[in-house]
BALOBA-1460 file (C-alpha; in Angstrom, 3 decimals):
// residues 337
<rec num="1" residu="x" x="0.140" y="-0.076" z="-0.072"/>
<rec num="2" residu="x" x="1.560" y="3.693" z="-1.002"/>
<rec num="3" residu="x" x="0.717" y="6.715" z="1.416"/>
<rec num="4" residu="x" x="-0.020" y="9.905" z="-0.372"/>
<rec num="5" residu="x" x="0.054" y="12.970" z="1.637"/>
<rec num="6" residu="x" x="-0.771" y="15.776" z="-0.393"/>
<rec num="7" residu="x" x="-0.374" y="19.620" z="0.222"/>
<rec num="8" residu="x" x="-2.584" y="20.903" z="-2.672"/>
<rec num="9" residu="x" x="-1.766" y="24.468" z="-1.992"/>
<rec num="10" residu="x" x="2.087" y="24.027" z="-2.204"/>
<rec num="11" residu="x" x="3.634" y="25.932" z="-5.036"/>
<rec num="12" residu="x" x="0.790" y="28.184" z="-5.310"/>
<rec num="13" residu="x" x="-1.523" y="25.748" z="-6.350"/>
<rec num="14" residu="x" x="0.829" y="23.168" z="-8.076"/>
<rec num="15" residu="x" x="0.197" y="20.622" z="-5.259"/>
<rec num="16" residu="x" x="-3.489" y="20.508" z="-6.840"/>
<rec num="17" residu="x" x="-2.255" y="19.922" z="-10.656"/>
<rec num="18" residu="x" x="0.594" y="17.321" z="-9.535"/>
<rec num="19" residu="x" x="-2.133" y="15.110" z="-7.771"/>
<rec num="20" residu="x" x="-4.603" y="15.324" z="-10.997"/>
<rec num="21" residu="x" x="-2.073" y="13.555" z="-12.738"/>
<rec num="22" residu="x" x="-1.281" y="11.257" z="-9.971"/>
<rec num="23" residu="x" x="-4.360" y="9.891" z="-9.523"/>
<rec num="24" residu="x" x="-4.551" y="9.076" z="-13.174"/>
<rec num="25" residu="x" x="-1.139" y="7.637" z="-13.242"/>
<rec num="26" residu="x" x="-2.544" y="5.561" z="-10.318"/>
<rec num="27" residu="x" x="-5.611" y="4.299" z="-11.607"/>
<rec num="28" residu="x" x="-3.097" y="2.170" z="-14.103"/>
<rec num="29" residu="x" x="-0.409" y="0.673" z="-11.894"/>
<rec num="30" residu="x" x="-0.596" y="-2.045" z="-9.924"/>
<rec num="31" residu="x" x="-0.251" y="-0.901" z="-6.242"/>
<rec num="32" residu="x" x="-3.188" y="0.499" z="-3.672"/>
<rec num="33" residu="x" x="-3.141" y="3.737" z="-2.600"/>
<rec num="34" residu="x" x="-4.506" y="5.823" z="0.307"/>
<rec num="35" residu="x" x="-4.701" y="9.848" z="-0.624"/>
<rec num="36" residu="x" x="-5.168" y="12.220" z="2.181"/>
<rec num="37" residu="x" x="-4.794" y="15.990" z="1.888"/>
<rec num="38" residu="x" x="-3.307" y="18.984" z="4.145"/>
<rec num="39" residu="x" x="-5.782" y="22.078" z="5.098"/>
<rec num="40" residu="x" x="-3.170" y="23.586" z="7.256"/>
<rec num="41" residu="x" x="0.415" y="23.869" z="8.849"/>
<rec num="42" residu="x" x="1.204" y="20.312" z="11.063"/>
<rec num="43" residu="x" x="-1.054" y="18.667" z="8.905"/>
<rec num="44" residu="x" x="1.356" y="16.269" z="7.610"/>
<rec num="45" residu="x" x="2.959" y="15.306" z="10.278"/>
<rec num="46" residu="x" x="0.189" y="13.908" z="12.081"/>
<rec num="47" residu="x" x="-0.912" y="12.293" z="9.168"/>
<rec num="48" residu="x" x="2.352" y="10.495" z="8.328"/>
<rec num="49" residu="x" x="2.567" y="9.322" z="12.245"/>
<rec num="50" residu="x" x="-0.781" y="7.938" z="12.176"/>
<rec num="51" residu="x" x="0.341" y="6.436" z="8.757"/>
<rec num="52" residu="x" x="3.055" y="4.686" z="9.934"/>
<rec num="53" residu="x" x="1.932" y="3.901" z="13.069"/>
<rec num="54" residu="x" x="-1.148" y="1.457" z="11.216"/>
<rec num="55" residu="x" x="2.031" y="-0.373" z="9.587"/>
<rec num="56" residu="x" x="-0.060" y="-0.788" z="6.398"/>
<rec num="57" residu="x" x="1.835" y="1.355" z="4.029"/>
<rec num="58" residu="x" x="5.222" y="-0.057" z="2.462"/>
<rec num="59" residu="x" x="5.874" y="3.905" z="1.862"/>
<rec num="60" residu="x" x="4.647" y="7.275" z="2.757"/>
<rec num="61" residu="x" x="4.957" y="10.058" z="0.125"/>
<rec num="62" residu="x" x="5.193" y="13.645" z="0.460"/>
<rec num="63" residu="x" x="3.201" y="15.746" z="-2.267"/>
<rec num="64" residu="x" x="4.431" y="19.024" z="-1.775"/>
<rec num="65" residu="x" x="7.356" y="21.375" z="-1.446"/>
<rec num="66" residu="x" x="9.982" y="21.224" z="1.475"/>
<rec num="67" residu="x" x="7.515" y="22.366" z="4.000"/>
<rec num="68" residu="x" x="5.151" y="19.425" z="3.558"/>
<rec num="69" residu="x" x="8.386" y="16.965" z="2.877"/>
<rec num="70" residu="x" x="9.555" y="18.929" z="6.462"/>
<rec num="71" residu="x" x="6.268" y="18.090" z="8.125"/>
<rec num="72" residu="x" x="5.684" y="13.992" z="6.489"/>
<rec num="73" residu="x" x="9.336" y="13.633" z="7.383"/>
<rec num="74" residu="x" x="8.742" y="14.725" z="11.112"/>
<rec num="75" residu="x" x="5.577" y="12.714" z="11.500"/>
<rec num="76" residu="x" x="7.555" y="9.729" z="10.369"/>
<rec num="77" residu="x" x="10.317" y="10.215" z="13.111"/>
<rec num="78" residu="x" x="7.934" y="11.022" z="16.030"/>
<rec num="79" residu="x" x="6.435" y="7.434" z="15.546"/>
<rec num="80" residu="x" x="9.909" y="5.872" z="15.344"/>
<rec num="81" residu="x" x="10.793" y="7.830" z="18.439"/>
<rec num="82" residu="x" x="8.122" y="6.034" z="20.138"/>
<rec num="83" residu="x" x="8.901" y="2.371" z="18.984"/>
<rec num="84" residu="x" x="11.578" y="-0.053" z="19.970"/>
<rec num="85" residu="x" x="14.054" y="-1.208" z="17.643"/>
<rec num="86" residu="x" x="12.345" y="-4.410" z="16.552"/>
<rec num="87" residu="x" x="9.097" y="-2.215" z="16.483"/>
<rec num="88" residu="x" x="10.780" y="-0.389" z="14.157"/>
<rec num="89" residu="x" x="12.083" y="-3.081" z="11.518"/>
<rec num="90" residu="x" x="8.664" y="-4.354" z="11.842"/>
<rec num="91" residu="x" x="6.698" y="-1.056" z="11.107"/>
<rec num="92" residu="x" x="9.644" y="-0.109" z="8.511"/>
<rec num="93" residu="x" x="8.234" y="1.751" z="5.670"/>
<rec num="94" residu="x" x="10.601" y="4.153" z="3.347"/>
<rec num="95" residu="x" x="9.290" y="7.646" z="2.455"/>
<rec num="96" residu="x" x="9.474" y="9.033" z="-0.967"/>
<rec num="97" residu="x" x="8.953" y="12.577" z="-2.528"/>
<rec num="98" residu="x" x="6.548" y="14.133" z="-5.869"/>
<rec num="99" residu="x" x="8.030" y="17.375" z="-5.891"/>
<rec num="100" residu="x" x="5.486" y="20.109" z="-6.122"/>
<rec num="101" residu="x" x="6.769" y="23.192" z="-4.315"/>
<rec num="102" residu="x" x="8.667" y="26.597" z="-5.370"/>
<rec num="103" residu="x" x="11.813" y="25.441" z="-3.985"/>
<rec num="104" residu="x" x="12.257" y="21.654" z="-3.989"/>
<rec num="105" residu="x" x="15.397" y="21.257" z="-2.442"/>
<rec num="106" residu="x" x="14.552" y="17.777" z="-1.163"/>
<rec num="107" residu="x" x="14.183" y="16.071" z="-4.259"/>
<rec num="108" residu="x" x="16.984" y="18.181" z="-6.054"/>
<rec num="109" residu="x" x="19.576" y="16.693" z="-2.988"/>
<rec num="110" residu="x" x="18.329" y="13.010" z="-3.478"/>
<rec num="111" residu="x" x="18.183" y="13.216" z="-7.343"/>
<rec num="112" residu="x" x="14.674" y="13.248" z="-7.543"/>
<rec num="113" residu="x" x="12.599" y="13.782" z="-10.915"/>
<rec num="114" residu="x" x="11.120" y="17.268" z="-11.178"/>
<rec num="115" residu="x" x="8.230" y="15.689" z="-13.527"/>
<rec num="116" residu="x" x="5.720" y="13.740" z="-11.753"/>
<rec num="117" residu="x" x="5.436" y="10.536" z="-14.035"/>
<rec num="118" residu="x" x="9.344" y="10.027" z="-13.691"/>
<rec num="119" residu="x" x="9.211" y="11.018" z="-9.957"/>
<rec num="120" residu="x" x="6.492" y="8.389" z="-9.478"/>
<rec num="121" residu="x" x="8.108" y="5.598" z="-11.372"/>
<rec num="122" residu="x" x="11.043" y="5.727" z="-9.084"/>
<rec num="123" residu="x" x="8.905" y="4.785" z="-6.354"/>
<rec num="124" residu="x" x="7.159" y="2.376" z="-7.937"/>
<rec num="125" residu="x" x="10.415" y="0.701" z="-8.846"/>
<rec num="126" residu="x" x="11.854" y="0.583" z="-5.714"/>
<rec num="127" residu="x" x="8.816" y="-1.150" z="-4.590"/>
<rec num="128" residu="x" x="8.859" y="-3.876" z="-7.383"/>
<rec num="129" residu="x" x="12.828" y="-4.512" z="-6.100"/>
<rec num="130" residu="x" x="11.491" y="-5.027" z="-2.474"/>
<rec num="131" residu="x" x="14.617" y="-3.411" z="-1.348"/>
<rec num="132" residu="x" x="14.987" y="-0.950" z="1.187"/>
<rec num="133" residu="x" x="16.582" y="1.779" z="0.522"/>
<rec num="134" residu="x" x="19.320" y="3.296" z="2.432"/>
<rec num="135" residu="x" x="18.456" y="5.352" z="5.667"/>
<rec num="136" residu="x" x="19.275" y="8.893" z="5.819"/>
<rec num="137" residu="x" x="20.369" y="11.553" z="8.652"/>
<rec num="138" residu="x" x="18.399" y="13.910" z="10.097"/>
<rec num="139" residu="x" x="19.303" y="16.873" z="11.520"/>
<rec num="140" residu="x" x="17.755" y="18.080" z="14.951"/>
<rec num="141" residu="x" x="17.291" y="21.424" z="17.045"/>
<rec num="142" residu="x" x="15.495" y="20.980" z="20.070"/>
<rec num="143" residu="x" x="12.007" y="19.679" z="18.799"/>
<rec num="144" residu="x" x="12.220" y="20.124" z="15.636"/>
<rec num="145" residu="x" x="14.077" y="18.353" z="12.759"/>
<rec num="146" residu="x" x="15.114" y="18.858" z="9.343"/>
<rec num="147" residu="x" x="15.653" y="17.141" z="6.113"/>
<rec num="148" residu="x" x="17.680" y="19.509" z="4.208"/>
<rec num="149" residu="x" x="19.071" y="22.195" z="6.525"/>
<rec num="150" residu="x" x="19.527" y="24.088" z="9.609"/>
<rec num="151" residu="x" x="21.222" y="27.931" z="9.452"/>
<rec num="152" residu="x" x="20.928" y="31.085" z="11.495"/>
<rec num="153" residu="x" x="21.689" y="34.766" z="11.221"/>
<rec num="154" residu="x" x="21.866" y="36.537" z="7.697"/>
<rec num="155" residu="x" x="20.196" y="33.307" z="5.834"/>
<rec num="156" residu="x" x="17.747" y="32.992" z="8.640"/>
<rec num="157" residu="x" x="16.910" y="36.314" z="8.740"/>
<rec num="158" residu="x" x="16.479" y="35.795" z="5.030"/>
<rec num="159" residu="x" x="13.845" y="33.018" z="5.056"/>
<rec num="160" residu="x" x="11.673" y="34.968" z="8.149"/>
<rec num="161" residu="x" x="11.215" y="37.896" z="5.317"/>
<rec num="162" residu="x" x="10.570" y="35.748" z="2.513"/>
<rec num="163" residu="x" x="8.060" y="34.025" z="4.344"/>
<rec num="164" residu="x" x="5.979" y="37.494" z="5.401"/>
<rec num="165" residu="x" x="6.903" y="39.038" z="2.518"/>
<rec num="166" residu="x" x="3.330" y="39.903" z="0.095"/>
<rec num="167" residu="x" x="5.960" y="39.343" z="-3.075"/>
<rec num="168" residu="x" x="6.488" y="35.404" z="-2.748"/>
<rec num="169" residu="x" x="2.895" y="34.795" z="-3.676"/>
<rec num="170" residu="x" x="2.893" y="36.869" z="-6.693"/>
<rec num="171" residu="x" x="6.881" y="35.475" z="-8.029"/>
<rec num="172" residu="x" x="5.522" y="31.871" z="-7.589"/>
<rec num="173" residu="x" x="1.904" y="32.693" z="-9.230"/>
<rec num="174" residu="x" x="4.557" y="33.991" z="-12.121"/>
<rec num="175" residu="x" x="6.692" y="31.036" z="-12.055"/>
<rec num="176" residu="x" x="9.388" y="32.791" z="-10.943"/>
<rec num="177" residu="x" x="9.472" y="31.472" z="-7.020"/>
<rec num="178" residu="x" x="13.428" y="32.093" z="-6.522"/>
<rec num="179" residu="x" x="13.224" y="35.294" z="-6.949"/>
<rec num="180" residu="x" x="11.372" y="36.196" z="-3.813"/>
<rec num="181" residu="x" x="14.381" y="34.904" z="-2.000"/>
<rec num="182" residu="x" x="16.673" y="37.034" z="-3.824"/>
<rec num="183" residu="x" x="14.614" y="40.026" z="-3.197"/>
<rec num="184" residu="x" x="14.205" y="39.091" z="0.252"/>
<rec num="185" residu="x" x="18.239" y="39.160" z="0.435"/>
<rec num="186" residu="x" x="18.421" y="42.309" z="-0.776"/>
<rec num="187" residu="x" x="16.375" y="43.864" z="1.905"/>
<rec num="188" residu="x" x="17.965" y="42.303" z="4.401"/>
<rec num="189" residu="x" x="21.452" y="42.977" z="3.230"/>
<rec num="190" residu="x" x="20.591" y="46.994" z="3.580"/>
<rec num="191" residu="x" x="20.036" y="46.098" z="7.346"/>
<rec num="192" residu="x" x="21.721" y="43.280" z="8.874"/>
<rec num="193" residu="x" x="24.292" y="43.541" z="11.363"/>
<rec num="194" residu="x" x="26.714" y="40.481" z="11.275"/>
<rec num="195" residu="x" x="27.878" y="39.077" z="14.759"/>
<rec num="196" residu="x" x="30.737" y="37.829" z="16.739"/>
<rec num="197" residu="x" x="29.818" y="33.852" z="17.863"/>
<rec num="198" residu="x" x="31.446" y="30.565" z="19.383"/>
<rec num="199" residu="x" x="31.237" y="27.825" z="17.113"/>
<rec num="200" residu="x" x="31.212" y="24.663" z="18.652"/>
<rec num="201" residu="x" x="31.929" y="21.652" z="16.184"/>
<rec num="202" residu="x" x="32.223" y="17.933" z="18.304"/>
<rec num="203" residu="x" x="35.164" y="18.245" z="20.519"/>
<rec num="204" residu="x" x="36.330" y="21.383" z="18.725"/>
<rec num="205" residu="x" x="35.787" y="25.626" z="19.405"/>
<rec num="206" residu="x" x="36.603" y="28.596" z="17.446"/>
<rec num="207" residu="x" x="35.834" y="32.297" z="18.222"/>
<rec num="208" residu="x" x="34.698" y="33.468" z="14.932"/>
<rec num="209" residu="x" x="34.133" y="37.769" z="14.295"/>
<rec num="210" residu="x" x="32.059" y="39.528" z="11.891"/>
<rec num="211" residu="x" x="29.900" y="36.330" z="11.631"/>
<rec num="212" residu="x" x="27.031" y="36.926" z="8.820"/>
<rec num="213" residu="x" x="25.826" y="32.542" z="8.689"/>
<rec num="214" residu="x" x="26.044" y="29.220" z="9.748"/>
<rec num="215" residu="x" x="24.622" y="26.971" z="7.650"/>
<rec num="216" residu="x" x="24.122" y="23.614" z="8.257"/>
<rec num="217" residu="x" x="23.101" y="21.058" z="5.223"/>
<rec num="218" residu="x" x="22.537" y="17.176" z="5.440"/>
<rec num="219" residu="x" x="22.135" y="17.914" z="1.455"/>
<rec num="220" residu="x" x="24.126" y="20.382" z="-0.890"/>
<rec num="221" residu="x" x="21.042" y="22.492" z="-1.372"/>
<rec num="222" residu="x" x="18.979" y="25.342" z="0.418"/>
<rec num="223" residu="x" x="16.798" y="28.127" z="-0.666"/>
<rec num="224" residu="x" x="15.209" y="26.962" z="-3.468"/>
<rec num="225" residu="x" x="18.486" y="25.442" z="-5.697"/>
<rec num="226" residu="x" x="21.929" y="27.271" z="-3.804"/>
<rec num="227" residu="x" x="24.285" y="25.201" z="-3.104"/>
<rec num="228" residu="x" x="25.283" y="26.196" z="0.022"/>
<rec num="229" residu="x" x="26.609" y="22.500" z="1.509"/>
<rec num="230" residu="x" x="28.168" y="21.282" z="-1.700"/>
<rec num="231" residu="x" x="29.974" y="18.817" z="0.358"/>
<rec num="232" residu="x" x="27.014" y="17.587" z="1.917"/>
<rec num="233" residu="x" x="26.225" y="13.788" z="2.292"/>
<rec num="234" residu="x" x="22.550" y="13.050" z="3.515"/>
<rec num="235" residu="x" x="24.001" y="9.314" z="5.008"/>
<rec num="236" residu="x" x="26.745" y="9.554" z="6.102"/>
<rec num="237" residu="x" x="25.789" y="11.074" z="9.579"/>
<rec num="238" residu="x" x="27.783" y="13.972" z="9.705"/>
<rec num="239" residu="x" x="26.832" y="17.804" z="8.628"/>
<rec num="240" residu="x" x="28.010" y="19.467" z="6.742"/>
<rec num="241" residu="x" x="28.854" y="23.060" z="7.916"/>
<rec num="242" residu="x" x="29.562" y="26.594" z="5.907"/>
<rec num="243" residu="x" x="30.230" y="29.855" z="7.681"/>
<rec num="244" residu="x" x="30.985" y="32.784" z="6.051"/>
<rec num="245" residu="x" x="32.369" y="35.924" z="7.535"/>
<rec num="246" residu="x" x="35.030" y="38.675" z="7.715"/>
<rec num="247" residu="x" x="33.484" y="40.694" z="4.825"/>
<rec num="248" residu="x" x="31.193" y="43.860" z="4.308"/>
<rec num="249" residu="x" x="27.611" y="43.992" z="3.063"/>
<rec num="250" residu="x" x="28.742" y="44.634" z="-0.639"/>
<rec num="251" residu="x" x="31.471" y="41.924" z="-0.695"/>
<rec num="252" residu="x" x="29.017" y="39.586" z="0.495"/>
<rec num="253" residu="x" x="26.540" y="40.843" z="-2.062"/>
<rec num="254" residu="x" x="28.881" y="40.547" z="-4.790"/>
<rec num="255" residu="x" x="29.992" y="37.026" z="-3.076"/>
<rec num="256" residu="x" x="26.456" y="35.807" z="-3.041"/>
<rec num="257" residu="x" x="25.935" y="34.618" z="-6.973"/>
<rec num="258" residu="x" x="28.658" y="32.234" z="-5.827"/>
<rec num="259" residu="x" x="26.098" y="29.942" z="-3.721"/>
<rec num="260" residu="x" x="23.944" y="29.147" z="-6.753"/>
<rec num="261" residu="x" x="27.166" y="27.432" z="-8.368"/>
<rec num="262" residu="x" x="28.958" y="26.137" z="-4.880"/>
<rec num="263" residu="x" x="32.187" y="27.647" z="-5.929"/>
<rec num="264" residu="x" x="32.265" y="29.728" z="-2.659"/>
<rec num="265" residu="x" x="33.725" y="27.100" z="-1.587"/>
<rec num="266" residu="x" x="36.667" y="28.214" z="-1.983"/>
<rec num="267" residu="x" x="36.430" y="32.289" z="-1.223"/>
<rec num="268" residu="x" x="38.151" y="33.855" z="1.524"/>
<rec num="269" residu="x" x="35.254" y="34.682" z="3.660"/>
<rec num="270" residu="x" x="34.301" y="31.015" z="3.870"/>
<rec num="271" residu="x" x="35.092" y="28.161" z="6.665"/>
<rec num="272" residu="x" x="33.975" y="24.624" z="5.994"/>
<rec num="273" residu="x" x="33.516" y="22.330" z="8.935"/>
<rec num="274" residu="x" x="31.578" y="18.990" z="9.114"/>
<rec num="275" residu="x" x="30.496" y="17.289" z="12.771"/>
<rec num="276" residu="x" x="28.044" y="15.205" z="14.180"/>
<rec num="277" residu="x" x="27.085" y="18.043" z="17.005"/>
<rec num="278" residu="x" x="26.888" y="21.817" z="16.448"/>
<rec num="279" residu="x" x="26.613" y="24.204" z="18.866"/>
<rec num="280" residu="x" x="26.252" y="27.997" z="18.143"/>
<rec num="281" residu="x" x="26.946" y="30.540" z="20.814"/>
<rec num="282" residu="x" x="26.276" y="34.302" z="19.429"/>
<rec num="283" residu="x" x="27.117" y="37.774" z="20.919"/>
<rec num="284" residu="x" x="23.326" y="38.183" z="20.050"/>
<rec num="285" residu="x" x="20.450" y="36.561" z="19.013"/>
<rec num="286" residu="x" x="19.950" y="35.445" z="15.760"/>
<rec num="287" residu="x" x="17.794" y="34.121" z="13.442"/>
<rec num="288" residu="x" x="17.474" y="30.648" z="12.884"/>
<rec num="289" residu="x" x="15.681" y="28.511" z="9.938"/>
<rec num="290" residu="x" x="14.751" y="24.574" z="9.464"/>
<rec num="291" residu="x" x="14.110" y="23.748" z="6.457"/>
<rec num="292" residu="x" x="13.077" y="27.087" z="4.906"/>
<rec num="293" residu="x" x="10.968" y="27.763" z="7.945"/>
<rec num="294" residu="x" x="12.096" y="30.098" z="10.491"/>
<rec num="295" residu="x" x="12.250" y="28.607" z="14.495"/>
<rec num="296" residu="x" x="12.248" y="30.022" z="17.604"/>
<rec num="297" residu="x" x="14.483" y="28.670" z="20.024"/>
<rec num="298" residu="x" x="17.137" y="29.827" z="22.706"/>
<rec num="299" residu="x" x="19.609" y="27.455" z="22.580"/>
<rec num="300" residu="x" x="21.308" y="26.268" z="19.036"/>
<rec num="301" residu="x" x="22.493" y="23.310" z="18.831"/>
<rec num="302" residu="x" x="22.594" y="20.749" z="16.150"/>
<rec num="303" residu="x" x="22.614" y="17.140" z="16.356"/>
<rec num="304" residu="x" x="22.616" y="14.643" z="13.452"/>
<rec num="305" residu="x" x="20.535" y="11.656" z="13.673"/>
<rec num="306" residu="x" x="22.841" y="9.261" z="11.725"/>
<rec num="307" residu="x" x="20.186" y="7.213" z="9.669"/>
<rec num="308" residu="x" x="16.788" y="7.539" z="10.660"/>
<rec num="309" residu="x" x="14.795" y="8.317" z="7.602"/>
<rec num="310" residu="x" x="14.797" y="5.206" z="4.495"/>
<rec num="311" residu="x" x="14.345" y="7.141" z="1.313"/>
<rec num="312" residu="x" x="13.547" y="6.279" z="-1.910"/>
<rec num="313" residu="x" x="15.601" y="7.797" z="-4.712"/>
<rec num="314" residu="x" x="16.294" y="6.985" z="-8.375"/>
<rec num="315" residu="x" x="18.921" y="3.830" z="-8.935"/>
<rec num="316" residu="x" x="20.593" y="3.031" z="-12.372"/>
<rec num="317" residu="x" x="17.628" y="0.782" z="-12.197"/>
<rec num="318" residu="x" x="15.077" y="2.938" z="-11.542"/>
<rec num="319" residu="x" x="13.590" y="3.459" z="-14.886"/>
<rec num="320" residu="x" x="9.726" y="4.378" z="-15.722"/>
<rec num="321" residu="x" x="7.272" y="1.075" z="-15.712"/>
<rec num="322" residu="x" x="5.706" y="0.137" z="-18.789"/>
<rec num="323" residu="x" x="1.939" y="1.460" z="-17.503"/>
<rec num="324" residu="x" x="3.879" y="4.843" z="-17.486"/>
<rec num="325" residu="x" x="4.318" y="5.046" z="-21.137"/>
<rec num="326" residu="x" x="1.181" y="4.864" z="-22.958"/>
<rec num="327" residu="x" x="-0.720" y="7.106" z="-25.187"/>
<rec num="328" residu="x" x="-2.274" y="9.020" z="-22.589"/>
<rec num="329" residu="x" x="0.798" y="9.749" z="-20.326"/>
<rec num="330" residu="x" x="2.305" y="11.056" z="-23.367"/>
<rec num="331" residu="x" x="0.069" y="13.495" z="-24.155"/>
<rec num="332" residu="x" x="0.022" y="14.857" z="-20.177"/>
<rec num="333" residu="x" x="3.850" y="15.231" z="-20.651"/>
<rec num="334" residu="x" x="3.556" y="17.181" z="-23.518"/>
<rec num="335" residu="x" x="1.061" y="19.794" z="-22.441"/>
<rec num="336" residu="x" x="3.921" y="20.553" z="-19.771"/>
<rec num="337" residu="x" x="3.663" y="21.163" z="-15.808"/>
């Protein structure tokens, strides 16, 4: 059984359009499914937790953007934490994603196709093979988990500004959602003041001055395609850290485009670390984001939860099934997403 959690308003309505295609595709597949729709924040977490606890699902699939993915993964993690090791193995099911948001960094970081038909084919191929996907790590800060990244400072403030911005909705409607983040970067850049802080990575401590941001990545991407932590690997038991410091705001503005390609790693303002436990002690409070959502927290402590979430992703043998290549689906592909 496949359980789908659909956020119909993700990507300003793209979630609903993706589900219309998925429903047609699934009706032609050999796998039974249940579809559930979110109506507000937190719904995907509750649905995923309930679905996992039934033990009836071989895969729980989030249909939406990174926010929906985060919530669904959070629900599975909450269910897992309540089980003993033997019960976890008995109730094991995999997590899948059909991207339908504006950023889709989780899908990008795991090589999941952007096209609905191809993303579903990856999931069905994994179920057909009956192989358990490799479990990826999660990042935890207090009671919150992240599948992509947790960061603080300048980009945390940018996330807060973007989420509260009227232009985010309009840009998404026009299909240029990434520009909302870029516009927020420019807005925050005009007023943001870098901080001094103490960074503790496992058993090492660093005193850092004029820090703009600290980003802990589980995958390379955040912010809708920015390759902030190019070396991040989601199943190595480590968080990859990118620290930007020691430059003024205009230098930061010139530096910013490098993040999209990951070539900022060699810049003099960038330091790269990795570790299992990261603590940040700032001279003044910092804005924090987890998977693009602002987080209220007093203690900036990030811990890696190794090998927690089995994720369905493409393999060399993951090819679209025969049922997914008929004339009806070819017509849908031609019409675009």
